[in-house]
C-alpha positions as CSV (number, residue, x, y, z in Angstrom):
1,M,69.2,101.8,125.5
2,A,72.9,101.8,126.0
3,R,74.3,104.8,128.2
4,R,75.8,107.5,126.0
5,P,79.4,107.9,126.4
6,F,80.3,111.7,128.3
7,S,82.6,112.2,125.7
8,L,80.1,112.1,123.0
9,T,77.8,113.9,125.4
10,A,79.9,116.8,125.6
11,Y,81.1,116.7,121.7
12,L,77.4,117.6,121.3
13,A,76.9,119.9,123.6
14,L,79.5,121.9,122.0
15,A,78.5,120.9,118.4
16,R,76.0,123.9,118.4
17,G,75.4,126.2,115.0
18,S,73.4,128.9,113.5
19,D,69.6,128.3,112.7
20,R,70.6,131.0,109.4
21,L,69.7,128.5,106.3
22,T,73.1,127.9,104.3
23,T,73.5,128.5,100.7
24,E,74.1,124.7,100.0
25,A,71.0,123.8,101.7
26,A,69.0,126.2,99.6
27,Q,70.0,124.5,96.6
28,W,69.3,120.9,97.8
29,P,66.7,119.1,95.2
30,Q,63.4,117.4,96.4
31,R,63.9,114.4,98.7
32,P,62.8,111.5,96.2
33,K,60.3,108.9,97.1
34,G,61.1,105.9,98.7
35,P,63.7,104.5,100.4
36,V,67.4,106.9,100.7
37,L,70.6,105.1,100.8
38,W,73.2,107.2,101.8
39,L,77.0,106.1,101.1
40,H,79.4,108.5,103.0
41,S,83.2,108.5,102.2
42,D,86.5,110.1,103.5
43,T,88.2,110.2,100.0
44,R,86.7,110.1,96.7
45,T,88.5,106.7,95.7
46,R,86.4,104.8,98.4
47,L,83.4,106.6,97.1
48,E,83.9,105.3,93.6
49,T,84.6,101.8,95.2
50,L,81.2,102.0,97.2
51,L,79.7,102.9,93.7
52,T,80.9,100.1,91.8
53,L,79.2,97.8,94.5
54,I,75.8,99.6,94.2
55,K,75.8,99.0,89.9
56,R,75.4,95.5,90.9
57,L,72.4,96.0,93.7
58,R,70.9,98.0,91.0
59,Q,71.1,94.6,88.8
60,Q,68.9,93.4,91.4
61,R,66.2,95.8,92.6
62,G,66.1,99.8,91.5
63,D,63.3,100.1,94.9
64,F,66.0,102.7,96.8
65,A,67.6,106.4,95.6
66,L,71.6,107.2,96.4
67,L,72.6,110.1,98.2
68,L,76.3,110.7,98.1
69,T,78.7,112.7,99.9
70,C,82.5,112.8,100.5
71,D,84.7,114.9,102.8
72,S,87.4,115.8,100.2
73,T,84.2,117.2,98.0
74,P,85.2,120.2,96.2
75,V,83.3,123.7,96.9
76,D,81.5,123.4,93.7
77,G,80.9,119.8,94.2
78,M,81.7,116.8,91.8
79,T,79.3,114.2,89.9
80,L,80.4,110.5,89.7
81,D,78.4,108.5,87.4
82,G,76.3,110.8,86.6
83,Q,75.5,111.4,90.4
84,T,75.8,114.5,92.3
85,V,78.6,114.3,95.2
86,S,77.8,117.0,98.3
87,A,79.9,117.8,101.1
88,P,77.9,116.3,104.5
89,P,76.8,119.1,106.8
90,A,78.7,121.1,109.0
91,E,79.4,119.3,112.3
92,T,77.0,121.3,114.1
93,L,73.3,120.1,115.3
94,S,71.7,122.9,113.5
95,D,73.3,122.0,110.4
96,V,73.1,118.2,111.0
97,H,69.4,118.4,111.7
98,R,68.6,120.9,108.4
99,F,70.2,117.9,106.5
100,L,68.5,114.7,108.0
101,D,65.3,116.2,108.3
102,H,65.7,117.3,104.2
103,W,66.9,114.1,103.3
104,R,65.6,111.5,105.9
105,P,68.2,108.7,104.8
106,D,67.0,105.1,105.7
107,I,70.3,103.2,105.4
108,L,73.9,105.0,106.0
109,I,76.7,103.2,104.4
110,W,80.0,105.2,105.5
111,T,83.9,104.4,104.8
112,G,87.3,104.7,106.1
113,N,88.7,106.4,109.2
114,G,87.2,110.2,109.0
115,L,84.1,110.6,111.9
116,R,81.9,113.0,112.6
117,P,80.2,112.2,115.5
118,A,77.2,114.6,115.5
119,L,76.3,113.4,112.2
120,I,76.9,109.7,112.9
121,H,74.3,110.2,116.3
122,E,71.5,112.4,114.9
123,T,71.4,109.7,112.1
124,A,71.1,106.5,114.4
125,Q,69.1,108.4,116.4
126,S,66.3,109.1,113.4
127,G,66.2,105.3,113.0
128,A,68.4,104.8,110.2
129,H,70.4,101.9,109.7
130,L,74.3,102.4,109.9
131,L,76.7,100.2,108.5
132,L,80.8,101.2,108.5
133,A,82.9,99.5,105.9
134,D,86.9,99.7,105.5
135,A,87.9,100.6,109.1
136,A,91.6,100.5,108.8
137,D,94.3,100.2,112.1
138,A,94.6,104.0,111.8
139,P,93.7,107.2,114.0
140,W,89.9,108.0,114.0
141,R,89.5,111.5,112.8
142,Q,86.9,113.9,113.5
143,P,86.5,117.5,112.3
144,V,89.4,120.0,113.1
145,K,87.6,121.8,116.4
146,R,90.5,121.6,119.1
147,F,88.1,122.8,121.8
148,L,85.5,119.6,121.1
149,P,86.5,116.3,122.8
150,D,87.4,113.0,120.9
151,A,83.6,111.4,120.8
152,S,85.7,108.8,118.5
153,A,84.3,105.6,120.7
154,G,81.2,107.0,121.3
155,A,80.1,107.7,117.5
156,L,81.9,104.1,116.4
157,S,79.6,102.5,118.9
158,L,76.5,103.6,117.3
159,F,77.0,101.6,113.9
160,H,75.0,98.4,113.9
161,T,77.9,96.9,111.8
162,I,81.7,97.3,111.4
163,L,83.8,96.0,108.6
164,A,87.3,96.3,109.9
165,Q,90.2,95.2,107.3
166,D,91.9,93.4,109.7
167,K,92.6,92.3,113.0
168,K,94.9,95.1,114.2
169,A,92.0,97.7,113.2
170,A,89.4,95.5,115.4
171,L,91.6,95.4,118.2
172,R,91.9,99.2,117.7
173,M,88.2,99.5,118.1
174,R,87.6,97.0,120.8
175,R,90.2,99.2,123.0
176,L,87.7,101.9,122.5
177,G,85.3,100.1,123.9
178,V,83.4,99.0,120.7
179,P,81.4,96.1,121.5
180,D,82.6,93.2,120.0
181,D,79.6,91.4,118.4
182,R,79.3,94.9,116.2
183,I,83.0,94.3,114.6
184,E,83.6,91.8,112.0
185,V,87.2,91.2,110.5
186,T,86.9,91.0,106.8
187,S,89.5,92.3,103.8
188,P,89.6,95.7,102.4
189,L,86.4,96.8,100.4
190,E,87.9,96.7,96.7
191,P,86.2,98.0,93.4
192,E,83.9,95.7,92.3
193,V,85.4,93.6,88.9
194,F,82.9,92.9,86.0
195,P,85.5,91.1,83.8
196,L,86.1,91.9,80.3
197,A,84.8,89.9,77.9
198,S,87.1,88.1,75.4
199,P,85.9,87.0,71.7
200,D,84.5,83.7,71.2
201,G,87.5,81.1,69.5
202,L,89.9,84.1,69.3
203,H,91.8,83.2,72.6
204,E,92.2,79.5,71.4
205,E,93.5,80.7,67.9
206,L,95.9,82.9,68.7
207,T,97.4,80.5,71.3
208,V,97.9,77.6,68.9
209,T,99.6,80.5,66.6
210,L,101.7,81.5,69.2
211,A,103.1,78.2,70.1
212,G,104.1,78.7,73.5
213,R,105.8,82.0,73.2
214,P,106.7,84.1,76.1
215,V,103.9,87.0,75.8
216,W,103.5,90.5,77.9
217,L,101.2,93.3,77.2
218,G,101.2,97.0,77.7
219,A,97.7,97.8,78.6
220,H,96.9,101.3,77.6
221,I,100.1,102.8,76.8
222,Q,100.2,106.7,76.9
223,R,102.4,108.1,74.2
224,D,104.8,109.9,76.4
225,E,105.6,106.4,77.7
226,A,105.7,104.2,74.7
227,D,109.4,104.8,74.0
228,A,110.5,103.3,77.1
229,V,108.2,100.2,76.9
230,L,109.1,99.8,73.4
231,R,112.8,99.9,74.0
232,A,112.2,98.1,77.4
233,H,110.6,95.0,75.2
234,R,113.8,95.3,73.0
235,R,116.4,94.7,75.7
236,A,114.3,92.1,77.2
237,A,114.3,90.2,73.7
238,R,117.7,89.7,73.8
239,L,117.8,87.2,76.5
240,A,113.9,85.9,75.6
241,H,114.8,86.1,71.7
242,R,110.8,84.9,71.1
243,L,109.3,87.4,73.2
244,L,106.2,88.8,71.9
245,L,104.9,92.4,73.5
246,V,101.0,93.1,72.7
247,V,100.7,97.0,72.8
248,V,97.1,98.4,73.6
249,P,97.4,102.3,73.3
250,A,95.7,104.5,75.7
251,E,94.0,106.6,72.6
252,A,93.0,104.7,69.2
253,E,94.5,107.7,67.6
254,D,97.8,107.4,69.0
255,E,98.0,103.7,67.1
256,P,100.0,104.9,63.8
257,F,102.5,107.2,66.0
258,I,103.4,103.7,68.3
259,A,103.7,101.9,64.9
260,E,106.2,104.7,64.0
261,Q,108.1,104.3,66.9
262,C,108.4,100.4,66.3
263,H,109.7,101.1,62.8
264,E,112.0,103.4,64.2
265,I,114.1,101.0,67.2
266,D,113.5,98.2,64.6
267,L,110.8,96.2,65.9
268,R,108.8,93.9,63.7
269,L,105.4,94.8,64.1
270,A,101.8,93.4,63.5
271,R,99.4,95.7,63.4
272,W,96.0,94.0,64.8
273,E,93.5,96.7,63.0
274,N,94.8,95.6,59.5
275,G,93.9,92.3,60.2
276,D,97.5,91.2,60.8
277,M,98.3,87.9,62.7
278,P,101.6,87.6,64.8
279,D,104.0,85.0,63.1
280,E,107.4,83.7,64.7
281,N,109.1,86.8,63.3
282,T,106.5,89.2,65.4
283,Q,108.0,91.5,68.0
284,V,105.6,93.5,68.8
285,L,101.6,92.8,68.1
286,L,99.6,96.4,68.1
287,A,95.9,96.8,68.7
288,G,94.0,99.3,67.4
289,D,92.2,100.0,70.6
290,D,91.3,98.3,74.0
291,S,88.1,97.1,72.5
292,E,89.6,93.4,73.0
293,L,91.2,93.8,76.0
294,G,90.3,91.0,78.1
295,L,91.5,88.7,75.1
296,W,94.9,90.4,75.9
297,Y,94.7,90.3,79.5
298,R,94.0,86.4,79.2
299,L,96.5,85.7,76.5
300,A,99.5,87.6,78.7
301,P,100.6,86.2,81.8
302,L,102.3,89.6,82.6
303,C,101.0,93.5,82.1
304,F,102.7,96.5,82.4
305,L,99.6,99.0,83.3
306,G,100.3,102.4,81.2
307,G,99.6,105.7,82.5
308,S,102.3,105.1,85.8
309,L,105.4,106.0,84.0
310,A,104.6,109.2,82.6
311,G,101.9,111.8,82.8
312,K,99.6,112.8,85.1
313,T,96.4,110.6,84.7
314,G,97.3,109.1,88.5
315,G,97.1,105.7,86.5
316,Q,94.6,102.9,85.9
317,S,93.0,100.5,88.7
318,P,95.0,97.2,88.7
319,M,92.0,95.1,89.6
320,M,91.0,93.9,86.4
321,A,94.2,92.9,85.3
322,A,94.6,91.0,88.8
323,A,90.9,89.8,87.8
324,L,91.9,88.4,84.6
325,G,95.3,86.3,85.8
326,S,97.7,88.7,85.0
327,A,101.1,89.4,87.0
328,I,101.5,93.2,87.3
329,L,103.8,95.9,86.4
330,Y,103.7,99.3,87.3
331,G,105.3,103.0,87.0
332,P,105.3,105.2,90.0
333,N,102.3,107.5,89.0
334,V,99.4,105.5,90.6
335,G,98.2,107.9,92.8
336,R,94.4,107.4,92.1
337,H,94.7,103.9,92.9
338,L,97.5,103.9,95.3
339,E,95.4,101.3,97.8
340,S,94.8,98.8,95.6
341,Y,98.4,98.7,93.8
342,S,99.9,98.8,97.8
343,R,97.3,95.8,98.9
344,L,98.4,93.9,95.7
345,V,102.2,94.6,95.9
346,A,101.9,93.3,99.8
347,A,100.3,90.3,98.4
348,G,103.1,89.6,95.9
349,A,100.9,90.2,93.1
350,A,102.3,93.3,91.6
351,R,106.0,94.9,91.2
352,I,106.7,98.6,90.7
353,V,109.0,100.0,87.9
354,K,110.7,103.6,87.5
355,D,112.0,103.5,84.1
356,M,112.9,101.6,80.9
357,D,116.0,99.7,82.6
358,S,113.7,98.5,85.6
359,L,110.8,97.3,83.2
360,S,112.9,95.4,81.0
361,A,114.8,93.6,84.2
362,A,111.5,93.2,85.6
363,V,110.1,91.7,82.1
364,T,113.2,89.3,81.7
365,H,112.8,88.2,85.3
366,L,109.3,87.8,85.7
367,I,108.3,86.3,82.3
368,A,109.3,82.8,83.5
369,P,105.6,81.1,83.6
370,D,106.4,79.8,87.2
371,R,107.2,83.4,88.6
372,A,104.0,84.9,86.8
373,A,101.7,82.4,88.1
374,A,102.5,82.6,91.8
375,M,102.2,86.8,91.3
376,A,98.8,85.9,89.3
377,H,97.6,83.7,91.7
378,A,98.4,86.3,94.4
379,G,96.4,89.1,92.7
380,W,93.3,86.6,92.6
381,N,93.2,86.0,96.1
382,V,93.2,89.6,96.8
383,V,90.4,90.5,94.4
384,S,88.5,87.6,95.6
385,A,88.7,88.9,98.9
386,G,87.9,92.1,98.3
387,A,84.7,90.5,96.4
388,E,83.7,88.6,99.8
389,T,83.7,91.9,101.1
390,A,81.4,93.3,99.0
391,D,79.0,90.5,98.9
392,L,78.7,91.0,102.6
393,V,78.4,94.8,102.4
394,L,75.3,94.4,99.4
395,G,73.9,91.5,101.6
396,Q,73.7,93.9,104.4
397,I,71.9,96.4,102.2
398,N,69.6,93.9,100.9
399,E,68.5,92.9,104.5
400,W,68.0,96.3,105.1
401,L,66.2,97.7,102.4
402,D,63.7,94.3,102.6
403,S,63.0,94.9,106.1
404,L,61.8,98.7,105.3
405,E,59.7,97.2,102.5
406,G,57.8,94.9,105.0
407,G,57.6,97.8,107.5
408,R,55.6,100.1,104.7
């Protein structure tokens, strides 16, 4: 066994704690039978991303149980997809031992740049398999205890496999002394995208009906941003008079409200829920709900993702639109999915707009087939790269689960 770095030894020596049973530990449910796959993240967003991968793993096998922890878990806890998310144990050896003795995790998948050296060290000592994903070119963080030494290098060296987001992130870890054979450069981890279905025959029928008209989509449009989207369309249509906007409301009950707004600003409307088909004079095709969103993404080479210009929803994930070949416009309120939008922007697949004027200008500029196609291709590259990273993570988990099965 490799010699433990002095900084980690000193960290562990100082990471003592009380043997008093914590309230949280007293409320833990019984450990499930069989292998326990433990997912930990520094942020809720990364944990949600991991869970989308596990959905695919569940389709392949069901011989494991999940344990979820997150640094940003509130005091009263939270749930994701019906699964309870807990805070990790306090960074003291007594709390860590109590946690590990109870749960006995077999595999730990850790994401992000937040480290807990005592927890990681004791998990490695227990014989569990450890993988670190989404390691960024950013400083490594450990729980704030100023008298504890920086044990990042020692903690990182305990992972069997580390997936770095890029070459700079890998170089940062090599400089800390992490063995090169444990580091693999990959793309950032992205949520698993299961493409929405499109009704058979409808895409072809609408393509013929529209006869080459330029089309853009407003997906999950909120009531308080509908006016800006519709007015942006009316302005853009002055320069592209055959331009068609497809609107999918965020809430089905908002469909009559958006229809009334179309009438108020003199936009000629076809209502999909009434059985209307767009003709040459139709300016807006209004869907009743999002049940056929997969059709609209495939039909429109350019889309604006709603919930981003107004409101406090934090926006919607852009990855489905990118996976289905649509160039992306979005507003500034996308805090819940900022990392995904940032990667798409860096790749040239998405552009931010701030109001009706900038949305109209962006639609006018990007509705040209060559420009929208270039953005869509860039978006597909981002989705594909993220899928390759997901395959690496799932492949490693499958390998370790198989080894556990073989050892029983």
